[in-house]
C-alpha positions in Angstrom: -2.3 8.0 -47.9 -3.0 5.8 -44.9 -6.6 4.7 -44.6 -8.3 6.1 -41.5 -9.8 3.4 -39.2 -13.5 2.8 -39.4 -15.4 3.9 -36.3 -18.2 2.2 -34.5 -17.8 -1.1 -36.3 -17.0 -4.4 -34.5 -13.3 -5.0 -34.3 -12.5 -1.4 -35.3 -11.7 1.7 -33.3 -14.9 2.8 -31.5 -16.4 6.2 -32.0 -15.4 8.8 -29.4 -19.0 9.2 -28.4 -19.2 5.5 -27.7 -16.1 5.5 -25.5 -17.4 8.5 -23.5 -20.7 6.8 -23.1 -19.1 3.8 -21.6 -17.0 5.9 -19.3 -20.1 7.7 -18.1 -21.8 4.4 -17.4 -18.8 3.1 -15.5 -18.8 6.4 -13.5 -22.4 5.9 -12.5 -21.7 2.3 -11.4 -18.6 3.3 -9.5 -20.5 6.0 -7.6 -23.3 3.5 -6.8 -20.8 0.9 -5.5 -18.9 3.4 -3.4 -22.1 4.5 -1.8 -23.0 0.9 -1.2 -19.7 0.3 0.4 -20.2 3.3 2.6 -23.5 2.0 3.7 -22.0 -1.4 4.6 -19.3 0.4 6.6 -22.0 2.2 8.5 -23.7 -1.2 9.3 -20.3 -2.4 10.6 -20.3 0.6 12.9 -23.8 -0.1 14.1 -22.9 -3.8 14.7 -20.1 -2.7 17.0 -22.5 -0.5 19.0 -22.0 3.0 20.1 -18.3 3.4 20.9 -16.7 6.3 22.7 -14.0 7.2 20.2 -13.3 7.1 16.5 -10.2 4.9 17.2 -12.5 2.2 18.5 -14.0 1.7 15.0 -10.6 1.6 13.3 -9.0 -1.7 12.5 -5.5 -1.2 11.0 -4.9 -4.9 10.5 -8.1 -5.3 8.5 -7.2 -2.3 6.3 -3.8 -3.8 5.6 -5.4 -7.0 4.5 -7.8 -5.1 2.1 -5.0 -3.0 0.7 -2.7 -6.0 0.1 -5.6 -7.6 -1.9 -5.7 -4.4 -4.0 -2.0 -4.8 -4.9 -2.3 -8.5 -5.6 -5.3 -8.1 -7.9 -3.8 -5.1 -9.8 -2.9 -5.8 -13.4 -2.8 -2.2 -14.8 -2.9 0.1 -16.5 -2.9 2.1 -13.2 0.1 1.4 -11.0 -0.2 -0.4 -7.7 0.6 2.9 -6.0 -2.3 4.7 -7.7 -4.7 2.0 -6.9 -3.6 2.0 -3.2 -4.1 5.7 -3.1 -7.6 5.5 -4.5 -8.7 2.7 -2.2 -7.1 4.4 0.8 -9.2 7.5 0.2 -12.4 5.4 -0.1 -11.7 3.6 3.1 -10.7 6.9 4.9 -14.0 8.5 3.8 -16.1 5.5 4.9 -14.4 5.4 8.3 -15.0 9.1 8.8 -18.8 8.5 8.8 -18.4 7.5 12.4 -16.0 10.3 13.4 -12.7 11.3 11.7 -9.5 10.0 13.2 -7.3 12.7 14.8 -3.7 12.3 13.8 -0.9 14.3 15.3 2.3 14.8 13.2 5.5 16.8 13.2 4.3 20.1 11.7 3.8 22.7 10.5 1.7 21.9 7.4 3.6 20.9 4.4 6.1 18.5 6.0 7.0 15.1 4.6 5.5 13.7 7.8 2.1 15.2 6.7 2.6 13.4 3.4 3.1 10.2 5.3 -0.1 10.9 7.3 -2.1 11.3 4.0 -0.5 8.2 2.5 -1.5 6.0 5.5 -4.8 7.6 6.7 -6.2 9.5 3.7 -7.6 13.0 3.5 -10.7 12.3 5.6 -8.6 12.0 8.8 -8.2 15.2 10.8 -4.5 16.3 10.8 -3.0 18.0 13.9 0.3 19.7 13.1 2.6 19.8 16.2 5.8 21.6 17.0 8.0 18.6 17.9 8.2 14.8 17.9 7.9 15.0 21.7 4.6 16.9 21.4 3.2 14.2 19.1 3.9 11.6 21.8 2.3 13.8 24.4 -0.9 14.4 22.5 -1.4 10.7 21.8 -0.6 9.9 25.5 -3.2 12.5 26.6 -5.9 11.2 24.2 -6.0 14.5 22.3 -4.8 12.6 19.2 -5.9 9.0 18.3 -2.5 8.3 16.6 0.7 10.1 15.9 3.1 9.8 12.9 6.8 10.5 13.4 10.0 9.8 11.4 12.1 7.0 12.7 14.8 6.3 10.1 16.1 7.4 6.7 17.7 5.1 4.1 20.7 7.5 3.7 21.2 8.9 7.2 20.0 6.2 9.5 17.9 6.4 12.7 16.1 9.5 14.0 17.5 9.3 17.5 15.0 11.8 19.0 12.2 9.4 18.1 13.9 6.3 19.5 14.8 8.0 22.8 11.2 9.0 23.5 10.2 5.3 23.8 12.4 5.0 27.0 9.9 7.1 28.9 6.7 6.4 27.0 4.2 3.6 27.1 3.0 4.2 23.5 3.1 1.4 21.0 4.1 1.3 17.4 0.9 0.6 15.4 2.1 0.9 11.8 4.9 1.9 9.5 5.0 4.1 6.3 7.7 4.2 3.8 7.9 7.5 1.8 10.2 8.3 -1.0 11.7 11.7 -0.2 12.5 14.3 -2.9 14.1 17.5 -1.7 13.9 20.8 -3.6 15.6 24.2 -3.0 12.9 26.8 -2.5 13.3 30.6 -2.2 11.6 33.9 -2.8 14.0 34.9 -5.6 15.0 33.0 -8.7 18.8 33.1 -8.5 21.1 30.8 -6.7 23.7 33.6 -6.4 21.4 35.5 -4.0 21.3 32.6 -1.4 23.4 33.2 1.7 21.6 30.8 4.1 20.0 27.3 3.6 17.4 26.3 6.2 16.3 22.7 6.7 15.7 19.9 9.2 19.1 18.4 10.1 18.3 15.2 8.3 17.5 17.1 5.1 20.7 19.0 5.3 22.6 15.7 5.7 20.7 14.1 2.8 21.6 17.0 0.4 25.2 17.8 1.7 26.8 16.7 -1.6 24.6 19.0 -3.7 25.0 21.9 -1.3 28.8 21.4 -1.3 28.8 21.6 -5.1 26.3 24.4 -5.8 26.2 26.5 -2.6 29.6 26.0 -1.0 29.6 29.4 0.8 26.0 29.4 2.0 25.5 29.0 5.8 23.5 25.8 6.7 20.9 26.5 9.4 19.1 23.6 11.1 15.5 24.1 12.0 12.7 22.0 13.5 11.2 20.9 10.2 11.5 21.5 6.4 8.1 23.2 6.4 9.3 25.6 9.1 12.3 26.3 6.9 10.0 27.1 4.0 8.0 29.4 6.2 11.1 31.3 7.3 12.5 31.5 3.7 9.2 33.1 2.7 10.2 36.1 4.9 13.8 36.4 3.9 15.2 37.2 0.4 18.7 35.9 1.2 17.5 32.5 2.5 16.5 29.3 0.8 14.7 26.2 2.3 15.1 22.5 1.5 11.6 21.2 1.4 9.0 19.5 -0.8 7.3 21.0 -3.9 4.1 21.1 -1.9 5.7 23.4 0.6 6.7 25.7 -2.3 3.1 26.1 -3.3 1.9 26.5 0.3 4.4 29.2 1.2 4.6 31.1 -2.2 8.2 30.1 -3.0 10.0 29.4 -6.3 11.7 26.0 -6.9 15.3 26.9 -7.7 16.5 23.3 -8.1 15.4 19.7 -7.5 15.4 17.0 -6.7 18.6 17.7 -4.8 19.0 14.7 -2.5 22.3 12.9 -2.9 20.7 9.5 -3.4 17.9 8.9 -5.8 16.4 6.1 -3.6 16.2 8.4 -0.6 13.4 7.0 1.6 12.2 7.8 5.1 10.4 5.3 7.3 7.7 6.7 9.6 6.0 4.9 12.4 2.4 5.3 13.6 2.3 5.5 17.4 -0.8 4.6 19.5 -1.8 2.9 22.7 -2.4 -0.7 21.8 -0.8 -3.7 20.2 -2.7 -4.7 17.1 -4.1 -8.1 16.1 -2.2 -10.0 13.5 -2.7 -9.0 9.9 -0.9 -11.9 8.3 2.3 -10.0 7.3 3.6 -8.2 10.3 6.6 -6.7 12.0 7.4 -6.5 15.7 9.6 -3.8 17.3 11.4 -4.6 20.6 13.3 -2.5 23.2 15.9 -4.7 24.9 18.1 -3.3 27.7 21.3 -5.4 27.9 23.4 -6.1 30.9 27.0 -4.8 31.1 29.0 -8.0 30.4 30.9 -9.6 27.5 28.9 -11.3 24.9 25.6 -9.6 25.8 24.6 -8.8 22.2 25.3 -12.3 21.1 23.2 -13.7 24.0 20.1 -11.6 23.2 20.3 -12.3 19.4 20.8 -16.1 19.8 17.1 -16.9 20.8 15.9 -15.1 17.7 18.2 -17.1 15.5 17.4 -20.4 17.3 13.7 -20.0 16.7 14.0 -18.8 13.1 12.9 -15.2 13.7 14.3 -12.9 11.0 15.9 -9.7 12.3 15.5 -6.7 10.0 17.1 -3.9 12.0 19.0 -3.3 15.2 20.0 0.1 16.6 22.0 0.8 19.8 21.2 3.7 22.1 22.4 4.7 25.6 20.0 3.1 28.0 19.9 6.0 30.5 20.3 3.4 33.3 24.0 3.9 33.8 27.2 5.2 32.1 28.1 3.2 29.0 25.1 0.9 29.3 23.2 0.4 26.1 19.8 -0.7 25.0 18.9 -2.1 21.6 15.9 -1.3 19.3 15.3 -4.4 17.3 12.8 -5.0 14.5 11.9 -8.5 13.5 9.5 -10.1 11.0 6.3 -11.6 12.5 3.7 -10.9 15.2 4.2 -11.2 18.9 1.5 -13.9 18.9 3.4 -16.0 16.4 4.6 -19.2 18.1 8.2 -18.8 16.9 8.5 -15.2 18.2 6.6 -16.0 21.4 9.1 -18.8 22.1 12.1 -16.5 21.3 10.9 -13.8 23.6 10.4 -16.4 26.4 14.1 -17.5 26.0 15.2 -13.8 25.8 13.5 -12.6 28.9 16.0 -14.1 31.5 19.0 -12.9 29.5 18.2 -9.2 29.4 17.7 -6.5 32.0 14.5 -5.4 30.2 12.5 -6.6 27.2 9.6 -4.5 26.0 7.4 -5.1 23.0 7.0 -1.7 21.4 4.4 -3.0 18.9 3.3 -5.6 16.4 1.9 -4.0 13.3 1.3 -4.5 9.6 4.4 -4.2 7.5 4.5 -1.4 5.0 2.8 -2.4 1.7 4.5 -0.1 -0.7 
């Protein structure tokens, strides 16, 4: 028979009571340190003086620097994602001592966009679910929301054109980005696939699951709605309908999970952007988004990209959209590495200006951490 390890002796397995005692002591110290941090955050607020809005206390570039440090220091056993989540919530609660940030997002509650809000701003921020991406822009422009969060592209289905097009008529800036792994589930009141006659979802979700739907529900009608959470809300009132949405939406709307994950690609990821009113200070690891309206002549795209290459600016994305300035005239949404204050990018933009009909910096912001 194997000999049981001694307990409570040096070099041996410690007694359970000893381990619990050490955990209790650490909990006490953690609580003390969190409260101390909150007190220091309050002192920072006092040092800034009485400011009119919560947004004036918020420094996204500083938060990004702190969270990068969390990732760099992490050596387990908790994952970097878990450590980021914990620190984000601490920082969110400390900031909310002044006044909670108000964040507009594509609602209703239970959308993936709301999950992106929580990942970026934490639970202490006040969430404002809105009916459309356009409404999110409007609420931020009016000052009713400090920031907005909207989807801008998916790794499987590409750009969200409705978001890009709103920048043509808006002066809002991109103040951050969030990358969120998207796992879709089929939700319904009943428990049998054979009862499903309609599948409701946001058009992007329908596209991301088209292979699964073709194989498992080939005869079901596919109905596009404003959001996946809206799909779940409608499915909760119709026994013959199913929704493509998150597991959180199943709990929120009282639905059963019939299948999932059902996305066609296991690495399915959506990129969201944070929209606000200002260009942020450099954080040390930034991206810049540009809107460039090109002239209607041969070689225009080559001309506008050449200054970036000449000054060593790395382009990470380019998307073409109708410019709304004339038939067949295009504008380009361009993402590059670096901050608009970086000398290389500043020089590239100086060279680019005379070559394009319009160059607008949509924002310089911290690159997504994880």
